[in-house]
C-alpha positions as a LaTeX table, in Angstrom:
\begin{tabular}{lrrr}
\hline
Residue & $x$ (\AA) & $y$ (\AA) & $z$ (\AA) \\
\hline
Unk1 & $-0.09$ & 0.08 & 0.23 \\
Unk2 & 1.39 & 3.40 & $-0.94$ \\
Unk3 & 1.41 & 6.41 & 1.80 \\
Unk4 & $-0.82$ & 9.40 & 1.25 \\
Unk5 & 2.27 & 11.35 & 1.10 \\
Unk6 & 4.30 & 9.45 & $-1.46$ \\
Unk7 & 0.90 & 9.48 & $-3.46$ \\
Unk8 & 0.39 & 13.07 & $-3.10$ \\
Unk9 & 4.23 & 13.68 & $-4.41$ \\
Unk10 & 3.85 & 11.25 & $-7.15$ \\
Unk11 & 0.93 & 12.83 & $-8.38$ \\
Unk12 & 2.43 & 16.51 & $-8.07$ \\
Unk13 & 5.55 & 14.88 & $-9.69$ \\
Unk14 & 3.51 & 13.83 & $-13.01$ \\
Unk15 & 1.46 & 17.11 & $-12.95$ \\
Unk16 & 4.73 & 19.52 & $-12.65$ \\
Unk17 & 6.44 & 17.38 & $-15.40$ \\
Unk18 & 3.21 & 17.88 & $-17.42$ \\
Unk19 & 3.26 & 21.72 & $-17.28$ \\
Unk20 & 6.60 & 21.97 & $-17.96$ \\
Unk21 & 6.45 & 19.64 & $-20.99$ \\
Unk22 & 3.99 & 22.34 & $-22.44$ \\
Unk23 & 3.95 & 25.86 & $-23.40$ \\
Unk24 & 1.31 & 27.89 & $-21.45$ \\
Unk25 & $-0.66$ & 28.35 & $-24.74$ \\
Unk26 & $-1.10$ & 24.66 & $-24.82$ \\
Unk27 & $-1.79$ & 24.63 & $-21.21$ \\
Unk28 & $-4.11$ & 27.55 & $-21.31$ \\
Unk29 & $-6.01$ & 26.09 & $-24.43$ \\
Unk30 & $-6.32$ & 22.68 & $-22.69$ \\
Unk31 & $-7.77$ & 23.88 & $-19.63$ \\
Unk32 & $-10.37$ & 26.21 & $-21.59$ \\
Unk33 & $-11.32$ & 23.40 & $-23.65$ \\
Unk34 & $-11.78$ & 20.87 & $-20.72$ \\
Unk35 & $-12.41$ & 22.76 & $-17.77$ \\
Unk36 & $-16.30$ & 22.61 & $-16.79$ \\
Unk37 & $-17.93$ & 23.83 & $-13.82$ \\
Unk38 & $-20.50$ & 21.67 & $-12.65$ \\
Unk39 & $-21.58$ & 23.16 & $-9.93$ \\
Unk40 & $-20.93$ & 26.84 & $-9.01$ \\
Unk41 & $-20.70$ & 28.69 & $-5.25$ \\
Unk42 & $-24.05$ & 31.33 & $-5.28$ \\
Unk43 & $-21.65$ & 33.24 & $-3.50$ \\
Unk44 & $-20.81$ & 36.63 & $-5.44$ \\
Unk45 & $-17.53$ & 38.36 & $-5.45$ \\
Unk46 & $-17.18$ & 40.79 & $-2.62$ \\
Unk47 & $-14.73$ & 43.83 & $-3.94$ \\
Unk48 & $-15.12$ & 45.54 & $-0.78$ \\
Unk49 & $-14.31$ & 43.11 & 1.42 \\
Unk50 & $-12.88$ & 39.30 & 1.11 \\
Unk51 & $-14.39$ & 36.06 & $-0.21$ \\
Unk52 & $-14.00$ & 32.84 & 0.13 \\
Unk53 & $-14.65$ & 30.32 & $-2.42$ \\
Unk54 & $-14.90$ & 26.82 & $-1.34$ \\
Unk55 & $-14.37$ & 24.13 & $-4.28$ \\
Unk56 & $-14.16$ & 20.44 & $-5.13$ \\
Unk57 & $-11.51$ & 20.41 & $-8.30$ \\
Unk58 & $-11.76$ & 16.77 & $-9.66$ \\
Unk59 & $-9.36$ & 15.37 & $-12.65$ \\
Unk60 & $-8.80$ & 12.19 & $-14.28$ \\
Unk61 & $-5.69$ & 10.67 & $-13.18$ \\
Unk62 & $-2.69$ & 10.74 & $-15.10$ \\
Unk63 & $-1.51$ & 7.45 & $-14.02$ \\
Unk64 & $-4.71$ & 5.69 & $-14.52$ \\
Unk65 & $-7.68$ & 7.02 & $-16.03$ \\
Unk66 & $-10.12$ & 4.64 & $-14.00$ \\
Unk67 & $-9.23$ & 7.04 & $-10.87$ \\
Unk68 & $-10.23$ & 10.64 & $-9.85$ \\
Unk69 & $-8.07$ & 13.28 & $-8.38$ \\
Unk70 & $-9.83$ & 15.06 & $-5.70$ \\
Unk71 & $-8.63$ & 18.54 & $-4.68$ \\
Unk72 & $-10.33$ & 20.13 & $-2.10$ \\
Unk73 & $-9.48$ & 23.65 & $-1.45$ \\
Unk74 & $-10.87$ & 27.43 & $-1.15$ \\
Unk75 & $-10.07$ & 30.64 & $-2.84$ \\
Unk76 & $-9.48$ & 33.67 & $-0.69$ \\
Unk77 & $-10.13$ & 36.85 & $-2.65$ \\
Unk78 & $-9.28$ & 40.08 & $-0.66$ \\
Unk79 & $-8.69$ & 43.50 & $-1.37$ \\
Unk80 & $-5.14$ & 44.38 & $-1.19$ \\
Unk81 & $-3.16$ & 46.77 & 1.52 \\
Unk82 & $-1.86$ & 48.74 & $-1.38$ \\
Unk83 & $-3.42$ & 50.00 & $-4.57$ \\
Unk84 & $-3.10$ & 48.02 & $-7.33$ \\
Unk85 & $-2.96$ & 49.32 & $-11.12$ \\
Unk86 & $-6.14$ & 48.19 & $-13.12$ \\
Unk87 & $-5.94$ & 44.19 & $-14.10$ \\
Unk88 & $-3.42$ & 43.42 & $-11.78$ \\
Unk89 & $-4.41$ & 40.57 & $-10.00$ \\
Unk90 & $-2.05$ & 39.12 & $-7.61$ \\
Unk91 & $-2.09$ & 34.98 & $-7.48$ \\
Unk92 & $-0.66$ & 32.75 & $-4.65$ \\
Unk93 & $-0.71$ & 29.18 & $-4.00$ \\
Unk94 & $-1.64$ & 28.44 & $-7.31$ \\
Unk95 & 1.57 & 26.63 & $-8.01$ \\
Unk96 & 2.29 & 27.94 & $-11.74$ \\
Unk97 & 6.00 & 28.50 & $-10.32$ \\
Unk98 & 6.50 & 25.00 & $-10.09$ \\
Unk99 & 6.92 & 24.31 & $-13.73$ \\
Unk100 & 8.66 & 26.74 & $-16.37$ \\
Unk101 & 5.33 & 28.97 & $-15.69$ \\
Unk102 & 6.36 & 31.89 & $-13.53$ \\
Unk103 & 3.02 & 34.34 & $-12.11$ \\
Unk104 & 4.08 & 37.16 & $-14.14$ \\
Unk105 & 4.10 & 34.86 & $-17.54$ \\
Unk106 & 0.44 & 34.06 & $-16.19$ \\
Unk107 & $-0.57$ & 37.68 & $-15.97$ \\
Unk108 & 0.94 & 39.12 & $-19.49$ \\
Unk109 & $-0.86$ & 36.38 & $-21.06$ \\
Unk110 & $-4.03$ & 36.35 & $-19.36$ \\
Unk111 & $-3.97$ & 40.22 & $-20.68$ \\
Unk112 & $-3.05$ & 39.33 & $-23.73$ \\
Unk113 & $-6.10$ & 37.07 & $-24.27$ \\
Unk114 & $-8.31$ & 39.72 & $-22.89$ \\
Unk115 & $-8.59$ & 37.70 & $-19.57$ \\
Unk116 & $-9.43$ & 40.58 & $-16.92$ \\
Unk117 & $-9.48$ & 39.67 & $-12.92$ \\
Unk118 & $-10.36$ & 42.53 & $-11.06$ \\
Unk119 & $-7.24$ & 43.63 & $-9.07$ \\
Unk120 & $-6.90$ & 41.31 & $-5.95$ \\
Unk121 & $-5.12$ & 39.07 & $-3.99$ \\
Unk122 & $-6.26$ & 35.69 & $-4.73$ \\
Unk123 & $-4.96$ & 33.14 & $-2.50$ \\
Unk124 & $-5.24$ & 29.44 & $-3.12$ \\
Unk125 & $-5.26$ & 27.10 & $-0.25$ \\
Unk126 & $-5.74$ & 23.20 & $-1.46$ \\
Unk127 & $-6.12$ & 21.50 & 2.04 \\
Unk128 & $-6.82$ & 17.83 & 0.56 \\
Unk129 & $-5.81$ & 15.97 & $-2.12$ \\
Unk130 & $-6.81$ & 12.46 & $-2.53$ \\
Unk131 & $-7.54$ & 9.68 & $-5.19$ \\
Unk132 & $-10.53$ & 7.93 & $-5.61$ \\
Unk133 & $-10.79$ & 4.68 & $-7.43$ \\
Unk134 & $-14.13$ & 6.03 & $-9.18$ \\
Unk135 & $-14.43$ & 7.15 & $-12.65$ \\
Unk136 & $-14.09$ & 10.94 & $-13.21$ \\
Unk137 & $-18.43$ & 10.87 & $-14.18$ \\
Unk138 & $-18.84$ & 8.52 & $-11.09$ \\
Unk139 & $-16.84$ & 11.14 & $-8.72$ \\
Unk140 & $-18.53$ & 13.88 & $-10.11$ \\
Unk141 & $-22.25$ & 12.61 & $-9.00$ \\
Unk142 & $-21.01$ & 11.58 & $-6.01$ \\
Unk143 & $-19.82$ & 14.87 & $-5.19$ \\
Unk144 & $-22.56$ & 17.01 & $-6.19$ \\
Unk145 & $-25.43$ & 14.57 & $-4.46$ \\
Unk146 & $-23.27$ & 15.07 & $-1.07$ \\
Unk147 & $-23.34$ & 18.89 & $-1.31$ \\
Unk148 & $-26.75$ & 18.63 & $-2.32$ \\
Unk149 & $-27.66$ & 16.45 & 0.93 \\
Unk150 & $-25.75$ & 18.88 & 2.95 \\
Unk151 & $-27.47$ & 22.00 & 1.49 \\
Unk152 & $-23.86$ & 23.55 & 0.46 \\
Unk153 & $-24.18$ & 26.39 & $-1.82$ \\
Unk154 & $-21.06$ & 27.48 & $-1.07$ \\
Unk155 & $-18.66$ & 25.21 & $-2.50$ \\
Unk156 & $-18.15$ & 24.89 & $-6.08$ \\
Unk157 & $-17.17$ & 21.93 & $-8.13$ \\
Unk158 & $-14.98$ & 22.17 & $-10.78$ \\
Unk159 & $-13.71$ & 19.61 & $-13.77$ \\
Unk160 & $-10.48$ & 20.27 & $-15.26$ \\
Unk161 & $-7.44$ & 18.39 & $-16.42$ \\
Unk162 & $-4.80$ & 17.30 & $-13.88$ \\
Unk163 & $-2.39$ & 18.76 & $-15.75$ \\
Unk164 & $-3.30$ & 22.15 & $-15.49$ \\
Unk165 & $-5.67$ & 22.56 & $-12.87$ \\
Unk166 & $-4.53$ & 25.94 & $-11.69$ \\
Unk167 & $-5.71$ & 27.24 & $-15.04$ \\
Unk168 & $-9.15$ & 25.74 & $-15.12$ \\
Unk169 & $-9.38$ & 27.26 & $-10.93$ \\
Unk170 & $-8.75$ & 30.56 & $-12.43$ \\
Unk171 & $-11.76$ & 30.09 & $-15.34$ \\
Unk172 & $-13.70$ & 29.64 & $-12.45$ \\
Unk173 & $-12.67$ & 32.56 & $-10.45$ \\
Unk174 & $-13.22$ & 34.51 & $-13.95$ \\
Unk175 & $-16.44$ & 33.19 & $-14.02$ \\
Unk176 & $-17.33$ & 34.48 & $-10.67$ \\
Unk177 & $-16.10$ & 37.55 & $-11.51$ \\
Unk178 & $-18.30$ & 37.55 & $-14.48$ \\
Unk179 & $-21.27$ & 36.97 & $-12.83$ \\
Unk180 & $-20.81$ & 39.22 & $-9.98$ \\
Unk181 & $-20.08$ & 42.42 & $-12.44$ \\
Unk182 & $-23.90$ & 43.25 & $-12.33$ \\
Unk183 & $-24.16$ & 42.96 & $-8.71$ \\
Unk184 & $-20.72$ & 45.30 & $-8.24$ \\
Unk185 & $-22.14$ & 47.74 & $-10.50$ \\
Unk186 & $-25.32$ & 48.12 & $-8.72$ \\
Unk187 & $-23.33$ & 48.24 & $-5.49$ \\
Unk188 & $-20.93$ & 51.17 & $-7.08$ \\
Unk189 & $-23.78$ & 53.12 & $-7.96$ \\
Unk190 & $-25.86$ & 53.03 & $-4.67$ \\
Unk191 & $-22.66$ & 53.94 & $-2.83$ \\
Unk192 & $-22.45$ & 57.05 & $-5.54$ \\
Unk193 & $-26.14$ & 57.72 & $-4.37$ \\
Unk194 & $-25.63$ & 57.84 & $-0.92$ \\
Unk195 & $-22.68$ & 59.81 & $-0.74$ \\
Unk196 & $-23.94$ & 62.35 & $-2.92$ \\
Unk197 & $-27.03$ & 62.54 & $-0.58$ \\
Unk198 & $-24.86$ & 63.13 & 2.48 \\
Unk199 & $-23.22$ & 65.89 & 0.72 \\
\hline
\end{tabular}
């Protein structure tokens, strides 16, 4: 029997090797093509305070496609203490630097493709990494049913390739940012009205 620590190390090694063998363009296109948001959280991103996005990231194993890699984690999105220029997000915990891809390359790459995330801090924490002896579709069904049973509306379920899971998470965050934009505009206009009445 393989220990959990050894198994985690093997999975991370395969994922890092796969990313370093691909250039950022191929990784991005693979993530865009193969990422599915099975269940989105009902939370809006809050640009005035911090938002916690809980997720379950499911990927077909690179070692055995009859197994599923399950990452449970959260992304804390906070307003930076210093002013950041527009469209200059800060990423932590996404493990871009583990391969040949660095964080600044990712930012430049996203900007050149018109992917604009709010200038906030995005801190990802994977607190659980497991392998299930279930097919990807069986694992998706299991986790969605479990969350439904718990009436959990704050946890998202994302499917994405194991060798570019971090880009799948960015796609999830970008989708939530787009969903939150009308709410942000409404809050901004209400704030302006309040300020103008106070004068």
